[in-house]
N, C-alpha and C positions, 0 to 999 in steps of 0.2 A: 475565778468561778465562771462556768459556762452561762451564757445568756438564757433567759427564760423564754420558753416557747409556749405561747398562749393559743389554745385551739377553741374557737367559737363553733358551736354546733357539735360538741363532743359526744352527744348522745345520738347523733345521726350516723348513718353508715360510713360516710367518708371521714367525718371528724373522728369517729371511733377508731377507724383504721390508722389515721394520722397519729393519734395518741399512742396506739400500740406500737407503731414504728418508732416514734420518738423514745418510748420507754425502752425498746430493744436497743436503741442507740445510746442509752444512758444519759439522755439530755433532760434538763429540768423542764417540767411540764406544769402548766395550769390548764385544766379542762373546764371550759365554760359551757353551761347548759341551763336550760329553763327548769328542768326537773333533775335535781341532784340524785334522787333515789334511783331513777332509771339509769342515769349515767353511771352510778356506782356498780350497778349490775353488769354493765357492759365493759367497763374499763379495768385496767390492771389495778391490783390492790395497792393502796398507798398513794395513788395519784391525787394531787390536790384538785378538788372540785369546787367551783364557785357557781352560784346561780346568778342569772342575769336576764333581764328583759331587753332583748336586742333592739326593740323599738324605742327604748328610753335612752337618750344620749348620755345622761349622767351615769346610768348603770353601766353602759358600755365603757365609758372612760375609766370608771373605777376598776372594771375587770381588766382593762389594758394596762393599768399602772405597773410599772417595773418590768414590762415585757421588752424583749429584744426582737422577737419575731412574733407576728400575729397571723393566724390562719383563719380565713373566712370560709368555713365549711357549713354555713347556715343555708337552709332552704326556707325562704320566707315569702315565696310567691310574689304578689304584686308590690310588696314592700322592699324588694331587693335593693333598689337604688337608695332608698332612705336609710336602710340598715348599713349598706356599704359606706354611706357618707358618715354615719356614726362611727364605724370602725376606722375610717380614714382619720377622723378627728381624734379618736382614741390613740391611734398609732402616732399621730403628730405630737400629741401631748406626752406620750411615753418615749418619743424618740426611737420608735420601733420600725422595723420593716414589715411590709404587708404582703402576704401570699393570698391571691384571690383565684382559686380554681374556677375555670369556666368550661364552656363547651362550644360546639360548632354552630349553635343556633344563630350566632351573630352573623354568619355568612349567608343565611338563607339557602335556597337550593344551590348546590355546588356548581360553579362555573368552570372548575378545573378538577381533574382527578389524576392523582390524589391531590387534595387541597393543601397548599403551603400556607405558612403563617402570613404571607402577603395577600392572601385571598381577599377580594373586596368584601367589606362589611355591608352586605346587601340584604340584611334581614327585612322581611316583609310581613312578619307576624307580631302580635302583641308581645309575646315572651321574648322573641328574638330582638325586637327593637329595645325592649327594656334592658336586656343584657348588653346590647351595643352601647346604649347611653351610659350604663353603669361603668363599663370598661373604659369608655372615653373619659369619664370623670376621674377615674383612678389614674389613668395614664397622664392626664393633664396635671394632676397633683405631683406625679413623679417628675414630669418635665419641668415643673416649677421648683423642684428641689425640696418639696415639702415632706414627702414620704417615699422611700424606695418601694416600688411595687413590681411584683412579678406575677404573670398569669400563666399557670399550667393549663393548657387546653386539653381536656380529657374527653375520651370517647365514652360511649355507653358502658357503664360498669356493672359487674356482677360480683357477689361475694357475701360474706356474713353480714347479718343485720340489715340487709336490704329488704325493705317492706313496702308494700303499696305501689309497686311498679309492675309493668308487664313482665319484667325479668323475674321478679320474685314469684309471680303467678306461674311461670313456666316450671320453676323448681318445685313449687307446691303441687302442680298438676301431675308432674312425673312421680313425685312421692306417693300420691294417692292413686296412681294408675289411671288418671283421667287424660283427656286430650289436652295437650299443651298448645296454646294459641299464640302465633306470632302476629304482630301488627304489620300491615302492609303486605309486601310480596315476600314469599319464601325463598326466591331464587336470586336475590341481589345481594352482593357483599356489603357488609356493614362492620365498621370497626367496633371491637369490644375489648375492654380491659378488665383484668382481675383486680379487685379493689386494693389489696395490699400493694400491688405494683403502682397504682395511682397514688397511694399515700407515700410510698417510697420516693416517687418522682417529685412530689410536692416538697418533701423534706430536703431532698438533694438540691433542688433549685433554691430553696430557702437558705441553704448554707453557703451558696456560691454567690458572692457579691456581683460577679460579672453577669449573672443571669437577670438582674433587675433591669427594669425598663423595657422588657421584652415579653413577647408571647412565645410559648413553647408547646408544640404539638406533642402529646403523649398518647399515642393511639392504641398501644397494647401489642399483643403477640401476633397480630395479623388479622385481617378481616375474615369473617365467616358469613355464609348465608344463614338465614333464619332456620332453614331446614337442617343444615349441618349442625348448628348450635343445639337445636332441640334433640337431634339424634344423639349427640354426645352426652347431653344431660340424662336422657333415658338410659344410655349405655352405662353411665356412672352409677345409676341405681340398679343396674342389672336387669332392666325391663325392656320389653319390645316397645318401640316408639309409637305414640299416637299423636299425630301432627295435624294442626289446623291453622287457618289464617283468617284474619278479619280485615277487610279492605275499607276504602274511604266511604262507600255508600252505607255500610253498617254504622260507622261512627257518625256520619251526618244525620242519619235517621235517629240514632240513639241520643244525639245532642238536643233534639227537640224535646225529649222527655227529661233528660238530665243535662242541663246546660254546661256543666263542668267537663263533659265529654268533649266539648269544643276544644279544650286544651290539647286533646289527642289529635284532632283534625288539623290543628295548627302545625304540628310537628311531623305529621305522617309522611311528608315528602321525603324525610330522611330514610324511610323504609320502603319507599316506592321506586327508588333509583339507587345506584351504588353510592355509598356514603363512606368515603375513605380519606383519611388525613395522611399527609406526608410527614413522617416522624424523623426524617433524616437529619434535621438540624439538631434535635435533642441527642440522637444517637452519635453524631459526630462530636458533639461537645462532651458527652459522657459515655465513651465507648465501653466502659466496664459495666454499665447498667444493663441488666438482663431481665427481660420480661419472662414471667412464668408461662410455660406452654399452656395452651388452653385446656388440654386434657387434664393436666395437674390442677389448674385453677378450678375447673369445673368439678373435679373429684373432691377437692377440699370444700368447695361450696356445698356440694351435695351432702357431704358428711355433716356440715354445720346445720343445714336444713333438716336432715334426718333427726339429729339430736333435738333440734328445736321443736319439730312437730311431734316426735315421740314423747317429749316432756309434757306436751299439751294435751295428749290423748287421755 
């Protein structure tokens, strides 16, 4: 019997995409979410769903029981390291492998273009340092032989079920015929990945034992500028583009009134200068893996948002 794949954060965009890919591959799945009702609305029919409070180590260990592979697709803000430690303990107890998708915040402002997996971990922001410390903890556990760990390093993603991000705001603005706003500069290249491709890469790495103990850049079908991306989104809706941008001064002023906007200021450097990862290691190891061209990924995403917003009208 195939080993059980347990996905934490299954009601989030990435976790949902991972579950759908696992289901398409015919692999046994346990979907773990805080809200089972919400998860059931998003996930394939018949998938096992269990509820869990990821901040409770006992709850996490119980949800991990019997797993062969565990995916950490949770977004838990400042509790990232704490929750990752719980998942690490749960994986150790279950004798499972751990897949921990990450991003390039651990690097800080890029010192090389495109950035390779050996880029210095020079994060200088709160969120970047937190991610760096979390990944170090996981890789140290792998080095000690406690839990096999692999880190797919993903670029900014777009796709179905993405909510509350500036990417989702672009798709909504285009749907409504409003101006779509890019954060930072419109004219610098930035890696973007279609969410099902990100999920497929996570599962591919999970299934290959040789991938563990390593970081793998999974950048997507190629960088786009903000202006190019927004134009493609409007074109997929069949509308003339309305494009705007918000720079650092806007967010610095806004953070005085809304402190959480400071999180945007922290990561804005990624959109003020070229932010491109070298994906050649992943491509060389898995030459049959193909990224969805951006125009196809954007059209699929537009179709999902159109249905989503139409249903809410």
